[in-house]
Every structure is written in structure tokens, then in C-alpha cells.
Backbone as CSV, one residue per row, in Angstrom:
resi,resn,N_x,N_y,N_z,CA_x,CA_y,CA_z,C_x,C_y,C_z
1,UNK,-25.428,55.622,42.085,-26.231,54.396,42.242,-27.565,54.847,42.262
2,UNK,-28.415,53.991,41.276,-30.155,54.325,41.766,-30.765,54.028,42.976
3,UNK,-31.925,54.503,43.160,-32.366,54.258,44.301,-32.880,52.705,44.346
4,UNK,-33.182,52.324,43.168,-33.638,50.883,42.940,-32.716,49.879,43.470
5,UNK,-31.404,50.030,42.772,-30.268,49.505,42.901,-29.789,49.298,44.568
6,UNK,-29.896,50.703,45.045,-29.808,50.572,46.404,-30.858,49.835,47.458
7,UNK,-32.044,49.994,46.995,-33.011,49.373,47.758,-32.715,47.707,47.401
8,UNK,-32.476,47.254,46.512,-32.356,45.775,46.258,-31.120,45.269,46.832
9,UNK,-29.807,46.048,46.691,-28.718,45.640,47.177,-28.799,45.846,48.914
10,UNK,-29.563,46.718,49.551,-29.842,46.607,51.004,-30.587,45.299,51.223
11,UNK,-31.670,45.218,50.698,-32.469,44.098,50.991,-31.773,42.749,51.068
12,UNK,-31.064,42.729,49.973,-30.036,41.396,49.918,-29.270,41.222,50.986
13,UNK,-28.229,42.364,51.306,-27.503,42.132,52.196,-27.937,42.252,53.690
14,UNK,-29.053,42.649,54.100,-29.883,42.576,55.315,-30.507,41.106,55.438
15,UNK,-31.196,40.947,54.344,-31.561,39.336,54.192,-30.598,38.363,54.584
16,UNK,-29.238,38.480,53.704,-28.272,37.708,54.279,-27.705,37.587,55.557
17,UNK,-27.731,38.617,56.038,-27.385,38.806,57.654,-28.245,38.636,58.502
18,UNK,-29.596,38.388,57.949,-30.780,37.957,58.891,-31.228,38.981,59.730
19,UNK,-31.262,40.205,59.102,-31.788,41.212,59.859,-33.029,41.813,59.141
20,UNK,-33.398,41.354,58.042,-34.859,41.094,57.229,-35.086,39.770,56.979
21,UNK,-36.321,39.641,57.486,-36.817,38.330,57.389,-38.001,38.449,56.538
22,UNK,-38.169,37.551,55.801,-39.306,37.296,54.530,-40.352,36.302,54.915
23,UNK,-41.620,36.166,54.499,-42.866,35.330,54.885,-43.174,34.762,53.587
24,UNK,-43.707,33.773,53.329,-44.182,33.082,52.055,-45.756,33.563,52.251
25,UNK,-46.094,33.602,50.685,-47.563,34.061,50.603,-48.265,33.143,50.095
26,UNK,-49.447,33.268,49.763,-50.524,32.183,49.202,-50.192,31.759,47.835
27,UNK,-49.124,32.572,47.011,-48.587,32.170,45.808,-47.397,31.716,45.961
28,UNK,-47.307,30.553,44.987,-46.241,29.894,45.149,-44.927,30.479,44.586
29,UNK,-43.821,30.380,45.353,-42.616,31.017,45.097,-42.634,32.541,45.109
30,UNK,-43.544,33.284,45.892,-43.689,34.547,46.264,-43.474,34.993,47.680
31,UNK,-42.819,35.701,48.087,-42.572,36.114,49.341,-42.370,37.486,49.658
32,UNK,-42.539,38.047,50.942,-43.120,39.294,51.310,-42.306,39.462,52.713
33,UNK,-41.908,41.166,52.642,-41.426,41.591,53.806,-41.950,42.803,53.970
34,UNK,-41.829,43.476,55.291,-42.502,44.678,55.606,-41.324,45.644,56.139
35,UNK,-41.387,46.916,55.302,-40.143,48.021,55.643,-41.013,49.051,56.074
36,UNK,-41.009,49.765,57.359,-41.495,51.222,57.447,-42.769,51.216,57.087
37,UNK,-43.954,50.503,57.048,-45.083,50.411,56.807,-45.611,50.008,55.275
38,UNK,-44.217,49.945,54.735,-44.730,49.468,53.190,-44.193,47.879,53.094
39,UNK,-44.758,47.201,52.187,-44.291,45.962,51.942,-43.752,45.678,50.630
40,UNK,-42.854,44.552,50.529,-42.093,44.254,49.395,-42.445,42.856,48.916
41,UNK,-42.790,42.720,47.844,-43.082,41.303,47.276,-42.222,40.987,46.307
42,UNK,-41.695,39.667,46.286,-40.548,39.121,45.276,-41.533,37.945,44.937
43,UNK,-41.145,37.746,43.497,-41.722,36.371,43.081,-41.148,36.155,41.835
44,UNK,-41.212,34.522,41.336,-40.693,34.241,40.323,-41.729,34.237,38.980
45,UNK,-41.629,34.302,37.814,-42.833,33.956,36.902,-42.249,33.512,35.809
46,UNK,-43.133,33.040,34.679,-42.613,32.362,33.615,-41.589,33.077,32.781
47,UNK,-40.546,32.864,32.261,-39.836,33.824,31.454,-40.520,34.207,30.198
48,UNK,-40.283,35.330,29.902,-40.846,35.909,28.688,-40.287,35.351,27.439
49,UNK,-38.948,34.909,27.288,-38.387,34.464,26.326,-38.400,32.887,26.684
50,UNK,-38.910,32.270,25.664,-39.309,30.655,25.965,-37.955,29.921,25.960
51,UNK,-36.681,30.542,25.484,-35.460,29.953,25.468,-34.707,30.004,26.735
52,UNK,-35.219,30.950,27.832,-34.819,30.990,29.123,-34.707,29.718,29.939
53,UNK,-33.788,29.523,30.681,-33.851,28.124,31.418,-34.491,28.532,32.550
54,UNK,-34.338,30.052,33.322,-34.566,30.467,34.379,-35.752,31.342,34.451
55,UNK,-36.520,31.121,35.479,-37.712,32.037,35.674,-37.311,33.769,35.764
56,UNK,-38.210,34.499,35.412,-37.948,35.996,35.777,-38.058,36.308,36.922
57,UNK,-37.620,37.377,37.418,-38.114,37.825,38.877,-38.725,39.112,38.614
58,UNK,-39.792,39.267,39.726,-40.672,40.526,39.696,-40.465,41.276,41.448
59,UNK,-40.252,42.100,41.505,-40.395,42.995,42.795,-41.251,43.867,42.629
60,UNK,-42.428,43.922,43.583,-42.992,44.934,43.604,-43.099,45.675,45.039
61,UNK,-43.460,46.986,45.012,-43.406,47.588,46.375,-44.660,48.173,46.505
62,UNK,-45.238,47.920,47.775,-46.602,48.148,47.803,-46.598,49.423,49.351
63,UNK,-47.313,50.402,49.127,-47.329,51.455,50.362,-48.283,50.673,51.476
64,UNK,-48.563,51.639,52.547,-49.066,51.174,53.574,-50.658,50.923,53.336
65,UNK,-51.182,51.251,52.123,-52.557,51.040,51.952,-52.850,49.796,51.095
66,UNK,-51.509,49.343,50.549,-51.781,48.008,49.703,-51.502,48.730,48.138
67,UNK,-51.291,49.750,48.104,-51.195,50.252,46.566,-49.788,49.890,46.074
68,UNK,-49.919,49.172,44.725,-48.599,48.970,44.185,-47.969,50.507,43.727
69,UNK,-46.798,50.839,44.230,-46.254,51.998,43.758,-45.169,51.948,42.832
70,UNK,-44.744,50.819,42.801,-43.623,50.555,41.640,-43.190,49.139,41.777
71,UNK,-42.902,48.551,40.333,-42.351,47.170,40.219,-41.039,47.207,39.275
72,UNK,-40.286,46.330,39.651,-39.101,45.859,39.121,-38.931,44.609,38.499
73,UNK,-38.953,44.367,37.050,-38.897,43.155,36.290,-37.508,42.865,35.717
74,UNK,-36.886,41.890,36.466,-35.633,41.544,36.066,-34.452,42.615,36.315
75,UNK,-34.941,43.501,36.809,-34.017,44.757,36.826,-33.921,45.453,35.449
76,UNK,-34.997,45.290,34.613,-34.793,45.888,33.525,-35.164,47.395,33.478
77,UNK,-34.568,48.088,32.645,-34.808,49.687,32.785,-34.044,50.278,33.646
78,UNK,-33.293,49.647,34.532,-32.450,50.231,35.615,-31.099,49.952,35.264
79,UNK,-30.418,50.976,34.939,-29.062,50.912,34.413,-28.174,49.853,35.212
80,UNK,-28.244,50.233,36.324,-27.102,49.490,37.341,-27.582,48.199,38.384
81,UNK,-28.904,47.898,37.512,-29.248,46.554,38.316,-29.779,45.542,37.453
82,UNK,-29.122,44.304,37.637,-29.161,43.126,36.819,-29.917,42.122,37.483
83,UNK,-30.214,41.284,36.556,-30.944,39.781,36.543,-30.374,39.150,37.824
84,UNK,-29.138,38.973,37.758,-28.577,38.144,38.615,-28.597,38.514,40.114
85,UNK,-28.668,39.952,40.200,-29.078,40.280,41.695,-30.287,40.288,41.968
86,UNK,-31.236,40.634,40.985,-32.666,40.226,41.474,-32.889,38.912,41.884
87,UNK,-32.124,37.863,40.929,-32.172,36.651,41.417,-32.007,36.093,42.827
88,UNK,-30.566,36.711,42.964,-29.960,36.450,44.218,-30.747,36.776,45.497
89,UNK,-31.566,37.906,45.572,-32.472,38.402,46.275,-33.727,37.598,46.408
90,UNK,-34.324,37.086,45.430,-35.150,36.277,45.637,-34.955,35.004,46.179
91,UNK,-33.552,34.199,45.800,-33.078,33.125,46.744,-33.075,33.445,48.006
92,UNK,-32.361,34.371,48.239,-32.222,34.721,49.809,-33.644,35.152,50.489
93,UNK,-34.491,35.628,49.804,-36.099,35.903,50.469,-36.472,34.497,50.690
94,UNK,-36.261,33.497,49.640,-36.959,31.943,49.773,-36.467,31.362,50.869
95,UNK,-35.149,31.725,50.823,-34.266,31.055,52.136,-34.630,31.432,53.504
96,UNK,-34.956,32.736,53.441,-35.432,33.130,54.878,-36.896,32.647,55.179
97,UNK,-37.823,32.766,54.182,-39.247,32.684,54.313,-39.581,31.169,54.839
98,UNK,-38.657,30.261,53.998,-38.836,28.974,54.049,-37.939,28.260,55.436
99,UNK,-37.246,29.298,56.127,-36.400,28.870,56.997,-35.339,27.752,56.704
100,UNK,-34.648,28.085,55.527,-33.966,26.513,54.901,-32.521,26.679,56.149
101,UNK,-32.156,27.756,56.457,-30.934,27.648,57.091,-31.211,26.878,58.590
102,UNK,-32.310,27.253,58.783,-32.527,26.809,60.369,-32.601,25.266,60.453
103,UNK,-33.754,24.848,59.277,-33.818,23.345,58.831,-32.600,22.594,58.909
104,UNK,-31.402,23.027,57.992,-30.359,22.537,57.835,-29.657,22.221,58.968
105,UNK,-29.606,23.415,60.016,-28.946,23.235,61.052,-29.382,22.209,61.921
106,UNK,-30.844,22.052,62.217,-31.454,20.899,62.911,-31.078,19.773,62.409
107,UNK,-31.292,19.494,61.093,-30.652,18.089,60.510,-29.360,17.624,60.589
108,UNK,-28.265,18.892,60.583,-27.208,18.527,60.695,-26.841,18.184,62.210
109,UNK,-27.494,18.488,63.402,-27.569,18.710,64.522,-27.711,17.174,64.903
110,UNK,-28.778,16.775,64.322,-29.422,15.307,64.694,-28.518,14.385,64.011
111,UNK,-27.920,14.582,62.713,-27.066,13.688,62.008,-25.668,13.441,63.024
112,UNK,-25.370,14.566,63.497,-24.090,14.382,63.979,-24.260,13.947,65.760
113,UNK,-25.461,13.446,65.854,-25.748,13.011,67.220,-26.229,13.792,68.181
114,UNK,-26.869,14.746,67.935,-27.283,15.712,69.146,-26.542,16.665,69.520
115,UNK,-25.046,16.539,68.883,-24.298,17.716,69.312,-24.366,19.213,68.870
């Protein structure tokens, strides 16, 4: 398994488990998390192929000085990393950054009469 695949898989698992949290950035549909003094940014962009119905996903890793050290675009060029996994990570980061699960729990609690 490539290091890139391991990175995406671990981020996805930790985000879903709630042990890695993401924050929204000033850019729409872009989220960031910090790991060991480095930052990981994930966002959607317009698809390169106009016939695609879903946006493309870009993941950037920046070092502690803010320099971009590598980037993944839809998982392309990485033999064992696919678009669906990249898309799942973006969705998990979005849910974390926007606190969707907490908001849903609060709404459900209110709808149940505060129970």
C-alpha cells in the first residue's frame, strides 16, 4: 500500500471516528486539519471532464512553513487510491468542519421533546 493511500485511509478512519477534526477555510467547500505541525487541505474543484456530474477532489499537504509538499488530484497517479475514497474523505471532512452530526443530534433531540 502506498504512503498516499495510507494517509487518505487513516485520515478517513480517524475523521469518521471523531479523532481527527477539520475546520472550514475561507474558500467554499475547502477544509483543513493539522497533523504533527503539518496541514492537510481538501477541497472540491470543477471537474476537468465537463460530462462528469461530480466535482473533482484535491488534497494538499503543507509543511509547518506553509509550503505545499505534495498534492493528490482525485487520487490519480496513485495505483491503489481511487476517486471514491478521495470523495469519501472530503465528505467526512465537510461533516466534521461544519459539525453536521452535532447539529443533527440537537435537532433530533428538540424534535423528540428534549429527551
